[in-house]
N, C-alpha and C positions, 0 to 999 in steps of 0.2 A: 296531650292525648294518650291514655293508657293503652298498651296492647292488649287486649284479650289472650287468656292463658288458657289451653286446653288442659284439663287436668290429665295427670299421666295416666290413670285407669281408663279415660274415654279415649286415649292415645292407644292405649293397650288395645280397647276393643277394637277399635277400627283396623289396627294392623294384625288383628290376628286371624281373620280369614287369609290375609296374603302371605304369612308364615306358613299356615296351614298348606295352602296352595303350592307354594313352592316347595314343601316337605314332600307333597304329594307325588310332585313332577320329579324331584331328584330320587325318589323310592322307586317311582315307575322305571326310570332310564337306568337306574343302577338294576333293577330285577330284569329289566331287557337285555342288559349286557351280560347279566350271569347265564340268561335262558340261550341266548344264542352262541354261548361259550361250550355250555353244556351240551345244547344239541347236536354242534358238530363233536363233540367227543361221543356222545351217544349213537352219531349213525355209522360209527364204525363197527360197533358189535351187534347192532340190529342188521344192518346191510351184510354183514359176514357169516350171522348164524341166526339170524331173527326169522326168515321165513316170510311170506305175503304177508300173512296176517299182523306181524309187528312192524313191517316197511309201510304197510300202509297206516298203521297206528301213528308211526314217526312221522308220516307225512301228513297226518292230522295235526300233529302238535306243532308242526312246521307253520302250518296254517292259524294255528293260534296264535303263535308268536307273531307271525304276519298282523293278524287282526289286532295284535296288542299294540304293534307298532302304530298302526292307523290309528286308535284311539289316542294314542301318545301324541300324533301329528294334529289331532282334532282337539287338543289339551283336555281331553277328557282321563283326567290321570287314574281315576278310580276303578273305571272300567279299563283301562290297560294292565292295570296292576293284577285285578282280575283273571284277565287272558292267561297273561303271566304265570300264574300261582296255579291255574287251570293246566298251562304247559308242565310245571313243574309236577304237580300230581301224575300225569300221562308219564311222564319220565320215569318216575318212579316204579310204575306198572310196568313199564317196557324192561326195565331191570331186574324186577322181580320175576317176568317171565324168561328172561335171559339166564338168570343165576344158576337154575338146574341143570341149562343144558351147557353151561359154561363149567359146571363140577363134573359132569359127566364126561364132557371131552376131555377136560384134562386129565382125568382118570384115565381116561383110555388112551391116551398120547403116554402117559407115565409107566403105563402096562405095558405098551406095545416097546418103548425104549427099552425098558429094563430086560425084555425076552430077546429084541434085538442086540441087545450089548452084554449081555452074560457074560460072553465071553472076554470082555474087556474091563471085568468088574474090578481087575487089579490095578487098572489106571487110575489113580487117585481124583483126576479131573472129571473121570466118568463117574465114578462112585459118588462123588461130592456134588455134582450137578443132579443125580437121580435124587438122591437123600434131600437136599435142599428142594427140589420139585414136589418131593412125598410132603414135604412139610408145609410149601406153601398150600398145597391142595387143603392140609389139616387146617391151616389157618382159615381157609376158604368157607369150611365147613362151619368153623365158629362163626363167622359172620353170617353164614345161612342162618344157623340157630338165632341170632340176635336180630335177622332182619335188615341187615346191612348189605343190601343186594348190589350196590356199585360195588362196595369193597369186595364182595364174592366175585365180582367178574374181574376187577383189578386183580387179585392175588391168583386166579386162575391163569390169567394173562402170565405174569411171572412164573407160573406153575410148569405151564407150556413152553416157555423161551427157555426154563431151564432146563427140562428134557430134553427139549430139540438142540441144546447146545451140549448135551451128551453124545450127541452123534459127531458133532465137528471136534470133539476132544477125543473120541475115538477114531476119527477120521473114516468115518462110516456115512455114506449118503443117507441123507433124511429121507424118509417115506415121501413120494410125491402127494399123498393125500394131506400131507401135514403143511402145505404152501399157504393154506389160508391160514392156519393156525399161527404159521411163521409173521405173515403179514400184519394179521391181527394183534399179536403180541407185541408189534412195533407200532401199534397205532393206525395202521392205514387198511382201506378199505382193498378186499382183494379182487382182482382183476383178471377174469379169465381169460 
């Protein structure tokens, strides 16, 4: 008795939906992991400098991630991906709102540090820290013009950290109102 052979094309047509299903699942899982990691990073600047409106927006974003995870558990992979993509859009809006605040704050810290430490300008570590912080703010402004808002926040964090390190180099106590900036530059949420 001859075995019936399924033509290769028919077999491919039968398996295609399963391959797409598996691809949608892995895409949704990868997007979920990306969103969860980036939401933890976004929480720091939002909670440190965002204000009530941005904190509420972040909370809405976290709810979107949770909804996406629910859809993932229900095997609704395309719906899950849509929720995660919605979160990513919201996160972009959060960084766009934070970027000008970060630029303003970094420049204020650099200006204050330069004023406070003018008598220590002869110390190479102090002048180097302040000039590097100024250069980092310049980079942040370039990112701002290019609408790369996450990069703005990161460059401003570096700038603030460099300016604050000038106080340590001069062995002068950093201003108390910069403790939030110091925690933020280290990637931590400031707890009063």
